[in-house]
Steps between C-alpha positions, in 0.01 A plus 500: 500500500737627774780526246278699268392735780862540607605584148221754466597659831864536390389639164278751679787617719729536200233697317455729800874563524530562128191712448344594833789625710637841416782572482653160431770593247732786411339841455664714232505877541553667164701822520479697172850645542860395549636349820653750740248779453251633754207297366712185515606580858138554601403161358783320677423659836134408458584138415742463792241631744214295354696182580462582870126447469488238225780284636461222242476737204785583264527824307705567187566843357479497120645810336348585162638841401449684176269734310434716805356210696271384219666158465450428868146639516388282211666195657289555811182517293595186303582297812283209607222622732593262780650745747857385446601808304486845658614821341659804659386773267606862494329815384441694291653256249226242555230739377721697260534194276121463499430859395772481234331185364820296532368267769326170433311542825270737687468560872205258496748218427660552842374445853661741743626361831627832638757775466825472692700816442521838330815673383521875423664609179836678500756643259860386552837596350863406547664690791743669260215636286458877468124440537407594858124545462213486251567850368857394418361193324264712290769757421758244388238310295436817302871531426560141389326165463510317833475123537253415773415146614151372581368158591336415170242672280182579691666467842455748783851625416404543135177688578680727747780571250251583224310727738822678593594540132166668434520735799866590443469530123777249431545163331721227646666209331298253709670166562253225597652229722387160628496613860661701777810280501596637157408854602723481807794368298459780246498771769778352714717453193430857385376368164187718484400851602209416730246236591135521599445214745372422850621598844572148628715428197758772561474602866797289616719631219396858578585457868837349403560798266530269201201670341307822556121522524407848380122483546218296650201498266246573770323783679662400831865438578602143570559425868826326414612792281400811693761717328396417143238735358185375330420565136228740615748700709723524193223640284386189312166327552640157417374233737539124478501197724511126436304228678585131533226249568411133481259359241397162357317379193137614532377141458662375822230356729369709785608261777861521379481878454372525859805306621731727303331809645547349846874436451539848346338651809720299735817604316404868480438507876813303587736718708814333365381554143431866576847546651672334202304719259603811690867396490486439124306820427176332402224740596199295608159620388252216559176512302248218514363330191207737447694820568791401276264388224330840518841669492604309187175576319530870584868503397408348164251780442758767586767332287256473208452878504878553496542255213219656296679836513854368454504141370823303527 
């Protein structure tokens, strides 16, 4: 009888370790873009900081680039709902694929943990380019076909570029890429005429004079670029920003989601994490689960209206 009880006790402990304790194995964070980009950097900084609080946990960054983030987004939705796969999504691509009916998911398939950062849109060119501002860009685009890079169809870059085309009365040769890494290479190598992208992705290169940011797609100038005029100042009402937040499969159990929200909160409030983000030009914009869920639902509605007028 004692042997039987002992065996049952050991079995119970093993079962608790295997199924009750969380986390007890490697947590994958899916990044729907290539390694080296701003979304990838955000994920790696988050994972490194999370280890401070979950000392026995291991995190692995899994890059799944392609199709403007769609491959990665769908991988998150298809993942087992056990809490061992997180996704670092970015907008507006997440909702753009839904409104364009390309996605095999809806926002209801995802449980939001929280938003981490936001990243204003910009327009960048090679430093040797004759394009000094948005009026130059519009003027030259009327004289010849310009090749302009964006981060995939339906991305924030894409939507901003299409909006600019409409307002300026021009048509670009838009070049979709698999992420900011490709956009940077194209600008730095002087292979394209311009790129619509995000501030964090080209700020270092601008400061080093390896690239030139000609506009911030906002109503307010960026604190780190006080001398660069906004799109509004240059006569174009083209505004765009990207967000980057954590999500999981919507079927993940509440007790695990609560733990993920807790670690998210600890990381977001970690001073070292905040300092590292500042140094790498990741602009923190924390939004809790409810607020970010509301933001995504509202963004889908806005994006739907844009798509209905100008489908892509």
